[in-house]
N, C-alpha and C positions, 0 to 999 in steps of 0.2 A: 551282492545282487539285495540279500536281506538287510544289510546295514543301510543301502541306499533306500530303499523302501521306508526302512524306519524313520530315517533323516527326513524323506519328503513328507512322510506324514506328521512328524515332528513339527516340521516349519509350517504346513498346512494349519496345525493345531496353534502354533503362536501366532501366526499371521490373522487367524480367525478370531483368536482372543483380542489381538489388539483392535480388530475393527469392532468388535462387540463392545468392548470396554472404552475406546476412544470416541466413537462416533454414535453415541446412544441418540434413540428416537428422540424428536423435538414436539412441543405442543403443536396442534394444528391450527388452523385459521379458523374464519367465521364461517366457512361452509356449511351448507344445512345438509341434515340428514333426515331420514324417518324417524330415527330414534338414537338415543344415548345410551351406554351401558356402561357401568362402572363395576370393576372388580375390587372387592373389599380388601383390606390388607395392608394398606400402607397409607401415611399421613399425605392429606391433601388431596386424594381422590376423589373423596365425596364432595368436598368443597369444589372441586373444579367442575364435577358433573353438575352441581347445583349452579354454578355460575353459568354454564353453558346452556343449561336449560332455560334460565332465567332471561339469557341474551337470545332466548327463540332459536336457536340453531336447531331444535327438534322441539316436537310437543310432548314426547313420553319418555322417562328414563326408566332403566332398569337397574337397580343395585344388586348386584349378585355376590351370593355369598354371606348374607345376612345371617346373624346368628337366630336362631328360631325364638327365643324369648324377647328379641327387639319389636317393639310396636311403633307404627309410623309418627305418633305423637311425641313418643320419646326422641327419634331422629330429628323431628321438625324442632323440637325445643335444645336439642344438642346444637344444631346447626343453625338455631336461630331464624328459622323460616316458618313461614304461616302453616298451619295443618292442612289448610285448604290446599295448598300446593301438593303435598303429599297425597289429599284424597283425589285430586283430579289427574294427576301427572305421574306421579311416581309408584311405581311396582317394586316389590320386595321379593328377591329371590332367595329362599331357605335351603336349596338343595345342595347347593355346590360348598365343597371343602377344600378343592384344590383347582390348579388352572384348568385342569382339564374336564372338572366337572362344571367348572365355570362356563367353560364353552360349551358344553352341552345344556345346561340352564339357559344360556343367552340363544343359542340356535334354537332351541324348542320355542322361546318366548317369541323371537322374530318370525319364525315360520308360521307360527299361529296367527300373527297379524299381517303375515304377507308384507314385511319389510323388505325392501330393496337396498338400503343404505343404512348404515351403523356406525356412529362416532363411538370409538373404544378408547375409555379411558383407565389408565392404570401408570404406575411408576415408570420411567424411562428404562431402568434395568430390566423392567419385568415385559415391556411392551413387546418385543420380538416374538418371545417365546407365547404370550397370550395371543397374539395376531395370528402365528401360526396355528394355534391349538383351535381358535376360533375359525379361521379358514378351513380348516380340515372338518369341522363339526356342522359348519352352516353351508358349506358347498358353493359351488357357482351361482351366479345370478345375484347375489347380495356385495355390495360394496362395503369394506370396512375402511373407515377414515381413523386412523391411529392418531390419538392425542395424547401425548405423554405428559406425566406430571415430572416437573424436572427436580432433581435430587442430587444428593452427594454421596452416592454410594461407596461403601468400603471395598476394598481390593476383594476381601472375602466375600462379600455379596456379590460381585461381578465373577468372581471365580467359580462360585456355586452355582449361579444362574446360567453362567455359560454351558457349564454340563448339563444343567436341566435342558436346556435349548437343543445342545446336541442330542441328548437321548430323545427328546421329543422327535427330532429330525429323523433319526434312526427308526424310531418307532413308526413314523409315518412312512417311510422308506421300505421298512418290512412288514407295514399294514397292520401294526398292533395297535 
């Protein structure tokens, strides 16, 4: 009986990891949302968010998880965009240090502005956990459009992220 239970759990873990690793989320289309949010931490994320903002898929962008010493004009120069774009349309979030605090920062920002739809930009291997945590933080009534930045993650990255995702799911089930 115990052997069978362990075998079933192991099979579920293996199949779950295969799903997680082989069917990574994809970039979203051109649908409009009230706002765009991007979680810092991986290559191509901010570039993708700026491209979507310039394509007018939303009017506002929050960059969550920015280091406190970063200034908007520095980001404008680094990403070769006009400072005016940062002044009018981009907010920098300085509170987040991890995915869960990103979700809290984004949820607070979105609720304050009464947004009903958010385009979430992060790396493909990070998207499932980020979307789950944001969904928990923001609650019902806000549509999250996942917009994954394609990457070529290593096995170690996928393995680590899968277990973080499972831990997040378990925390959600247990109410933590």
